[in-house]
C-alpha positions as CSV (number, residue, x, y, z in Angstrom):
1,R,-17.8,67.8,129.1
2,L,-16.0,71.0,129.9
3,I,-15.7,72.3,126.4
4,K,-18.4,71.9,123.7
5,T,-17.6,70.2,120.4
6,D,-18.4,73.5,118.5
7,T,-15.7,75.3,120.5
8,L,-13.1,72.5,119.8
9,D,-13.9,72.8,116.0
10,V,-12.2,76.2,116.1
11,F,-8.8,74.8,117.3
12,Q,-6.1,73.6,114.9
13,V,-2.7,72.1,115.9
14,D,0.2,72.2,113.4
15,F,3.6,70.6,113.9
16,N,6.4,71.2,111.4
17,A,9.9,69.7,111.4
18,K,12.8,69.8,108.9
19,A,14.1,66.5,110.1
20,L,13.0,63.8,112.6
21,N,15.3,60.9,113.5
22,M,14.1,58.2,115.9
23,V,15.8,54.9,117.0
24,I,13.2,52.4,118.2
25,I,14.1,49.1,119.9
26,L,11.3,46.7,119.5
27,P,10.3,44.2,122.3
28,N,12.3,41.3,120.9
29,G,15.5,43.5,120.6
30,V,15.3,44.4,116.9
31,K,16.7,47.9,116.5
32,T,14.9,50.1,114.0
33,R,15.4,53.7,112.8
34,L,12.7,56.0,111.4
35,E,13.8,59.2,109.6
36,M,11.4,61.8,108.2
37,F,12.4,65.0,106.4
38,Q,10.3,68.2,105.8
39,T,7.4,66.7,107.7
40,S,4.2,68.4,108.9
41,L,1.5,67.1,111.2
42,G,-1.9,68.8,111.3
43,W,-4.9,68.2,113.5
44,A,-8.1,70.1,112.8
45,N,-11.8,69.9,113.8
46,I,-11.0,67.4,116.6
47,S,-11.1,64.5,114.2
48,E,-9.2,65.3,111.0
49,I,-5.5,64.3,111.1
50,S,-3.0,64.8,108.3
51,L,0.7,63.9,108.1
52,Q,2.7,64.8,105.1
53,G,6.4,65.0,104.2
54,H,9.0,64.9,101.5
55,F,11.0,61.8,102.5
56,L,10.5,58.9,104.9
57,R,13.1,56.2,105.5
58,F,12.6,53.1,107.8
59,C,15.9,51.2,108.5
60,V,16.8,48.1,110.5
61,E,20.1,47.0,111.9
62,S,22.0,45.0,109.4
63,P,22.0,41.3,110.1
64,Q,25.5,41.0,108.4
65,I,27.4,44.0,109.9
66,T,26.7,45.2,113.4
67,I,26.1,48.9,114.2
68,T,25.1,49.5,110.5
69,W,21.7,50.5,109.2
70,V,20.1,49.0,106.1
71,R,17.0,50.5,104.4
72,M,13.8,48.5,104.6
73,A,11.3,51.1,103.4
74,T,11.5,54.4,101.6
75,V,8.6,56.7,100.8
76,V,8.9,59.9,98.8
77,N,6.4,62.8,98.9
78,F,3.9,61.1,101.2
79,K,0.6,62.3,102.7
80,I,-1.6,60.5,105.2
81,E,-5.1,61.8,105.8
82,G,-7.6,60.4,108.3
83,D,-10.8,61.1,110.1
84,I,-10.9,59.7,113.6
85,Y,-14.7,59.6,113.9
86,H,-15.0,57.7,110.6
87,I,-12.3,55.3,111.6
88,F,-14.0,54.3,114.9
89,E,-17.4,54.3,113.2
90,Q,-16.2,51.9,110.5
91,I,-14.5,49.6,113.0
92,Q,-17.6,49.3,115.2
93,K,-20.1,49.0,112.3
94,P,-18.6,47.8,109.0
95,P,-20.0,49.8,106.1
96,E,-21.8,48.2,103.2
97,G,-21.2,48.9,99.5
98,T,-18.4,51.2,98.6
99,P,-18.1,53.7,101.5
100,K,-15.9,56.8,101.7
101,P,-12.4,55.9,102.9
102,S,-11.6,57.0,106.4
103,V,-7.8,56.8,105.8
104,V,-6.1,57.9,102.6
105,L,-2.4,57.1,102.0
106,S,-0.8,58.7,99.0
107,N,2.7,59.0,97.8
108,E,4.9,59.5,94.8
109,M,7.1,56.4,95.3
110,W,7.2,53.5,97.7
111,H,10.3,51.3,97.8
112,F,10.2,48.2,100.0
113,N,13.5,46.3,100.4
114,I,14.2,43.1,102.4
115,P,17.9,43.1,103.4
116,H,19.9,39.9,102.9
117,G,19.7,37.6,105.9
118,F,16.9,39.6,107.6
119,A,13.9,37.6,108.8
120,M,10.7,39.6,108.3
121,C,9.0,37.6,111.1
122,R,11.1,39.6,113.5
123,I,9.2,42.8,112.6
124,I,5.7,41.1,112.2
125,D,5.9,39.3,115.6
126,N,6.7,42.6,117.3
127,I,3.4,44.1,116.1
128,T,1.4,41.5,118.1
129,T,3.7,41.7,121.0
130,T,3.4,45.5,121.2
131,A,-0.4,45.3,120.9
132,K,-0.6,42.8,123.8
133,S,1.8,44.9,125.9
134,I,-0.4,48.0,125.4
135,K,-3.5,46.0,126.3
136,Q,-1.9,44.8,129.5
137,M,-0.6,48.3,130.3
138,V,-4.0,49.9,129.8
139,H,-5.6,47.2,132.1
140,S,-2.9,47.7,134.8
141,L,-3.3,51.5,134.7
142,K,-7.1,51.3,134.9
143,T,-7.3,48.7,137.7
144,S,-4.0,49.1,139.5
145,E,-3.7,45.3,139.6
146,R,-1.0,43.0,138.4
147,D,-3.2,40.2,137.0
148,S,-2.7,39.1,133.4
149,V,-5.5,39.9,130.9
150,I,-3.9,38.2,127.9
151,H,-5.4,34.8,127.7
152,P,-5.6,32.8,124.4
153,H,-9.2,32.4,123.2
154,V,-11.2,32.3,120.0
155,S,-12.2,35.8,118.9
156,N,-13.7,37.4,115.9
157,P,-11.5,38.9,113.2
158,V,-10.2,42.4,113.7
159,L,-12.2,45.0,111.7
160,F,-10.3,47.6,109.8
161,P,-11.5,51.0,108.5
162,V,-11.7,51.6,104.8
163,I,-8.2,52.5,103.6
164,T,-7.3,53.9,100.2
165,L,-3.7,53.7,98.9
166,K,-2.5,55.9,96.0
167,S,1.0,55.6,94.7
168,Y,2.6,56.5,91.3
169,R,5.3,53.8,91.7
170,W,5.9,50.8,93.8
171,I,9.3,49.0,94.0
172,F,9.8,45.7,95.9
173,S,13.3,44.3,96.1
174,V,15.1,41.5,97.9
175,E,18.9,41.9,98.4
176,D,21.4,39.3,97.5
177,D,24.5,38.7,99.5
178,A,27.8,40.2,98.0
179,F,28.9,37.0,96.3
180,E,25.5,36.4,94.6
181,S,25.6,40.1,93.4
182,Q,29.0,39.6,91.9
183,L,27.9,36.4,90.1
184,G,24.9,38.3,88.7
185,M,27.1,41.1,87.5
186,I,29.4,38.7,85.8
187,F,26.4,37.0,84.2
188,Q,25.0,40.3,82.9
189,V,28.4,41.4,81.4
190,G,28.8,37.9,79.8
191,L,25.4,38.3,78.1
192,E,26.4,41.7,76.6
193,E,29.7,40.3,75.3
């Protein structure tokens, strides 16, 4: 090593942004948009990472109207804290009992919404596709060969680090189409009369 760990403990990296707006096209063509406002990212003592912000919004392209975004997830006053050493330690050797969490996710409010007509499998399938693509890319960069390393085989379950989630309020909603929404409104007005 060129620099000792004690020397690296002195360094701290901070990144602050008033607004971040990213459009991400997933491998199967699903267009997503991630927006974060008043966000700060900190990295201290080599292993401690923290991300916090006032507002986070995750959108997908509307299945009903093209070139229009619909909200899928909204998080208010969020904070994510993690310790990289503890994460790798807990993945390699699962802890026993009730260990200290290596990742803490906290927020004031979390709203998860499934837009009408959107198939969630389109997002979930992309997670595995992206993981396999990264695995193939890392192999190709290390060996400079074009052979495939993704072969189906029986494997042990993936181990996750201990994660704690703290939230004051959770909201889960599924959107109706416009006609069903009007029928629901008519029904509610009819109950009041």
